[in-house]
Structures are given as structure tokens and as C-alpha cells.
N, C-alpha and C positions, 0 to 999 in steps of 0.2 A: 503495500500500501503506500502511496506517495507520503512524503512528511507533510505537504501540504493540507492533504486530507485528514492525516491525525490533527496536525493542528487545528484545522475547522473543528473537527469533532471534539477535541479536548476544550476548547473556547467554549462552544455550545454547553459541554459538562457545566463547565465552569459558570458560566450565566446562569443557570438552571439553580446552581447550588447559593449562587449569590444571592438569589431571592429567597433562600430558606432561612429560617431561624437560629440554626445550628452555629454556635460559637466557633467549631473548629471547622470554618468552609473549606479550607485546605486538605485537611483530613480527609474530608466527605468525598469531595474529587478523588483523591487518591484512593479511596475504598472503591468507589465505582470503579474507577480504571483496573484496579486488581480482580475485581469481581466479574468483570465484563468485558475486558480486552484480551486478546490472545497474547500469550507470552510473546510471539514474535510482535506485535503491534507495540509492546511496552520495550520491547529491545530496539525496534526502529526508533521509539520516542526518547530512549536512551542516547542513541546516537544523535539525534536531534537536537537534544540539550547539550551534548558534549561539543557540538558545533556551534552554540550560541542560543539556540532555543528560537531563533526569530518568529515574530508572528503570534507568538504566546501572550495572553494577557496575564499580570502577575499574579492572578489566583491560578490560572490554569497550569502555569509555571511551577509555582510551589506545590500544588496536586501533582502533578507530573513527577517532579523530583521526588516527592515523597514515595509514589509508585514504585518508579524505579530503582529508588536509593541512590540517586545521584544528588550531588550538592555542588552543583556547577553555577 
């Protein structure tokens, strides 16, 4: 799957959780990604994060970093 599509999907997920009352929104994004994304999608997102993570909103980036275990 292209990085552009993964970024768009991650941003959409983050947009949803932004509107929720949970205090740990990045944790909710990460939990969703780990529950519903295939391991290879998470691996591709890890590559995208390592390359700079262009296009991700701040919440999407924080959730993706938690989901893939990255701190880039």
C-alpha cells in the first residue's frame, strides 16, 4: 500500500479520535492501528515515520509512533 494512502487513513482515524472525550487520544489512535492494521501496514508506516513522516497530523503521528514503537 502506498505511503500516501496510509497517511490519509491514519489522519482520518486521528480526526475521528480528536472528537472523542478520551484523554489519551494518541493512545486511542495507536490502539486502533494495532487492532485493525495488518503488520505490514504498520511496518510501512514505520518506514514512513523513519523518513520524516510527511503529511501526518500531530495526533496521527503520535498515534503511529506509539503503534509501531517508533520515537522518530
